[in-house]
N, C-alpha and C positions, 0 to 999 in steps of 0.2 A: 714055281714059286706060287704060293697061295696068295690070293688077293687079300688085301687088308680091309675087307668090308667096303666101306664107302670111300676109302682112299685109293685113288687110281695108282696103278703101278706100271712101270716101264720094264719091258723084258730086255731090250737092248737099244743102243744107239750106234748106227754104223755110218762111217764116212768112207766111201769107196771111190776109186778113180774110174775113169771112163772104160777101163777094161775089167772092172769088177774086183780089182785087187785092193787090199786093205790100205787105208791111209791112217785112220784112227777108229778103233771100235771099243765098245765097252758093253759087257754082258752083265745083267743083273738077275738072271734067271737060271735055274738048273736044267732048263729044257734042252740045252746043248752042253752036255757034261764034258766032252772032249774037244780038243782043238780041231780035230778032223770034222766033228759034227758042226762046229761053228763055221769052219771054212766052207763046208757043204751047204749050210744054210745061206751064207753070204753069196755063194755062187748061184744058188737057186733063186734068191730074191733078185739078184742082179739080172739073171737071165729072163725072169718073168717081167721085169719092169724096164729093161733097157730100150725096148722099142716104143715106149710111151713118150708122150710129150709133156713132161712135168717141169718145164722150164719157167713158164710164166707164174704158175701157181702150184701149190702142193697137190699131189694126187693121192688116192687111197686104193688099197687092194686088200683082199682077204686071202691069205696063203697059209695052208696047214694050221687052221684055227687061230691064226694071228692076224690082227689088223696092222697093216703097215702103211704109214704115211711117209711120202717121199717127195723130194724135190731135187732137181738137177740144176747146176750152174757151171758154166765152162766145162772143165773135165772132172768135176766132183759131183758125187751122188750122195745126198743126205737121206738117211732112213731112220725112222723111229718105230719100234715094234711094241705092241701091247697085245694083251689077250683079246679074244673075240668078244668079250663082255665089257671091254673098256670103252669109254666115251671118245669118239673120234675127234671131237673138238679139243679135248684136253691133250690128246696125242699130237694134234696139229699145232697147238700152242707150244708144246715142248720142241717140236721140229722148228717152228718159227723162231723161238728163243735161241736155239742152237745156231740156226742159220744166221740170224741177226748178229749174235755175238761173234761168230767166226768172221762175218763180213767186217765188223768193226775192228777186230783184232788184226785182220790181214789188210786193213786200210783199203777196203773195196777191191782188192786184188785177189779175188777168190778163185784160186787155181791150185792144182796139185803141187807144183814146185814151191809156191809160197806157203802152202799148208805144211809141207814137209819141213821147210826151214823154220816154221813156227810151231812144230808139233807139240812142244812143251806147253804152249799157251792153249792149244786145242784140247789137250788132255786135261789140263786144269779146268778148262771150260766145261768139259763133261762132268768133272767132279763137282762143279758148282751147280750144275743143272739137276742131277739125279744122284742120290746116294742109296745104294742097296735096293734100287727099284722105286724108291719114294721120290716124288718130284719136290725139289727144293725151290727152284726159281725158273721162271719162263720169260722174264723180261731181258731181252738181249743186251740192252745197254747196261743194266745192273750186273749181269753176268760178266761182261767185258770189263766193267769197272772193277769188280772184285778180283778178276784175274790179273789186271795190270796195276793194281794199287801197290806201289812199292813204298809208299809213305806210311805204311802200317807201323805203329809204335811197337817196339819190341816187347813192351810190357802189356800189350793188349792180350786178352784171353786167347788161348790156343784155338778155341772154337771159332774165332773170327779171323784167323790167319789162314792163308792158303798153305798148301803143303810145302812149297818152296820157302815161304816165310817162316813156317814152323821149324824147318830144318836149319835155317839160318839162325833162328833164335836159340835152338838147342845147341848148335855149334858154338855160338857166342857164350852161352852159359857154361859149356864144357871147358872152353878156353879160359874163361875167368876162374873156374874152379881149379884147373891145372896150374895156373900161374900164381895162385895164392900161396 
């Protein structure tokens, strides 16, 4: 994916377990065109970072011309990848926003089992943070608020609705149309 000039881009966001297996991942770059190449990249990143101590603070590494910012908590490993020309502080703010939002959504119980039980919220969280590689939001509490806001008015513009709310709105409109 070409850089958008001055606008920083994210190549992927990974949430892996303590064995390097996928919990939730989202790719925004064509650097890994096949599922096998994505799995190989995830294994490579996990293997290269597993022995580090990124529990208290985020850590950074440069692998295959990619800057990777990562943080571990319990049995979850959080990763944000950008190109080697991206600003590390911006990548770190994306990681921190994702981490903070997940922590709020899982009510401070950040572990694999809880993450899998709330996978829909985590995937919505990824959608609120980055779209097509472009960073939308890095404030964890705002991201969590957008994901959990069920009080959204059905007449609100679709651009302000989460995917789940948009589906509910569409289903409601279809039902009304069929019943007329």
